[in-house]
C-alpha positions in Angstrom: 5.8 -24.0 5.5 4.7 -22.0 2.9 1.4 -19.5 4.0 -1.9 -20.5 2.5 -3.0 -18.7 -0.9 -6.3 -16.4 -0.6 -8.2 -16.3 -3.6 -8.8 -13.2 -5.0 -10.6 -12.6 -8.2 -9.0 -10.3 -10.6 -10.7 -8.0 -13.9 -7.8 -6.8 -16.3 -9.4 -3.4 -17.3 -8.7 -2.0 -21.4 -5.9 0.0 -20.4 -4.2 -2.9 -18.5 -4.1 -5.4 -21.1 -0.1 -6.6 -21.8 0.8 -5.9 -18.5 1.7 -8.6 -16.0 -0.7 -9.2 -13.3 0.6 -8.3 -9.5 2.9 -11.0 -8.7 5.5 -12.4 -6.0 9.2 -11.2 -7.2 10.6 -13.9 -5.1 9.2 -17.0 -2.5 9.8 -14.8 0.2 8.4 -12.1 -0.7 5.1 -11.2 1.5 4.2 -8.1 -1.2 3.1 -8.7 -4.8 5.0 -5.7 -7.2 2.0 -3.9 -8.4 2.7 -2.3 -12.6 1.8 1.2 -13.6 -0.6 1.1 -16.2 0.1 4.6 -17.7 3.2 7.1 -18.0 3.3 10.5 -15.5 5.8 12.8 -14.8 5.9 13.0 -11.0 7.0 16.9 -10.4 8.8 17.6 -6.7 5.9 17.3 -4.5 3.2 16.1 -6.7 0.7 13.4 -6.1 -1.2 11.4 -8.5 -3.3 8.6 -8.6 -1.7 5.9 -11.3 -3.7 3.7 -12.8 -2.9 -0.2 -12.4 -5.3 -1.7 -15.3 -7.0 -3.9 -12.8 -10.0 -4.5 -10.5 -10.3 -7.0 -7.9 -13.2 -8.9 -5.5 -11.2 -9.5 -2.2 -12.9 -12.0 -0.3 -14.9 -10.5 2.7 -12.6 -10.8 5.8 -9.6 -9.1 3.8 -7.8 -6.0 2.4 -5.5 -5.2 0.1 -2.7 -3.1 1.6 -0.8 -0.8 -0.5 2.9 0.0 0.5 5.5 1.7 -1.3 8.6 -0.1 -2.9 11.7 0.4 -0.7 13.9 1.1 -4.0 11.9 3.8 -5.1 12.0 5.5 -1.7 15.6 5.2 -1.0 16.6 6.2 -4.7 14.2 8.6 -6.0 12.0 10.0 -2.8 9.0 8.2 -4.4 6.1 7.3 -1.7 2.7 5.8 -0.9 1.4 8.9 1.1 -1.2 7.0 3.0 0.9 4.2 3.7 -0.5 1.4 4.1 -3.6 2.6 1.8 -6.5 0.2 1.9 -8.5 -1.7 -0.8 -11.7 -2.5 0.6 -13.3 -6.2 0.2 -16.6 -4.3 -1.3 -14.9 -1.7 -3.7 -15.1 -2.9 -7.1 -13.4 -0.1 -9.1 -9.8 -0.1 -10.4 -7.2 -0.4 -7.9 -5.2 2.6 -8.3 -1.9 3.8 -6.3 -1.4 7.2 -4.9 2.1 8.3 -5.2 3.9 11.0 -4.3 7.2 12.4 -5.0 9.4 13.2 -2.2 12.6 14.6 -4.1 13.5 17.7 -5.9 13.6 16.0 -9.5 11.1 15.0 -12.0 10.5 11.5 -11.7 9.3 9.5 -14.5 6.7 6.7 -14.2 6.7 4.7 -17.5 3.2 2.0 -18.3 5.1 -1.5 -17.1 7.1 -0.1 -14.1 6.9 -1.5 -10.6 5.3 1.3 -8.6 4.5 -0.4 -5.1 3.7 -3.5 -3.1 0.3 -5.4 -2.5 -0.3 -7.3 0.2 -3.4 -9.1 1.1 -4.2 -9.1 5.1 -6.5 -10.5 7.2 -9.0 -7.8 9.0 -9.9 -7.6 12.5 -13.3 -5.7 12.8 -13.7 -3.5 16.4 -16.5 -3.6 18.5 -16.9 -0.7 20.7 -17.3 -1.1 24.7 -17.2 2.5 26.4 -16.1 2.9 29.8 -16.2 5.6 32.3 -12.3 4.8 33.1 -9.6 2.8 31.5 -7.1 0.9 33.1 -3.9 2.3 34.2 -0.5 1.5 32.7 3.4 2.3 33.3 2.8 4.9 30.3 -0.3 6.4 31.1 -1.4 9.1 28.9 2.1 10.1 28.1 2.0 10.6 23.9 4.5 11.5 21.2 8.3 11.0 22.3 6.9 10.1 26.3 8.9 6.8 25.8 12.6 8.2 24.6 13.5 9.8 21.5 16.2 9.5 19.0 18.5 11.2 21.7 18.1 7.5 23.7 19.3 5.3 20.7 
């Protein structure tokens, strides 16, 4: 059964004309491919907020998550450092994708290249309930690596 589509308003900005809007590459894709609206060379270790050429109005109760493309990460060391990035429903500026180059080589982004994936996702808001004590669990306060590490794999 196909998922219900959430209507999201999108405004093409002047430097986005001629580019495809974000789109699902296949029927089973969860993320929409988003294209770069500028040319940039990412040097090793460099970060850059890459223009997409559009702004959105996301319905209240939803966000857009910005995620890396697995092929760029595996083949070129290109990722989104704040993964997943969040576009909030009240933001109306240009959607930009922060890319980082983790490789030792320059990476060229050309206008029209697929640079990330966008996922429309519902937001659950928290309501803090301050207490004097928390319930006990088997793990307790055990933190980083307390449940076993790579040696157990």
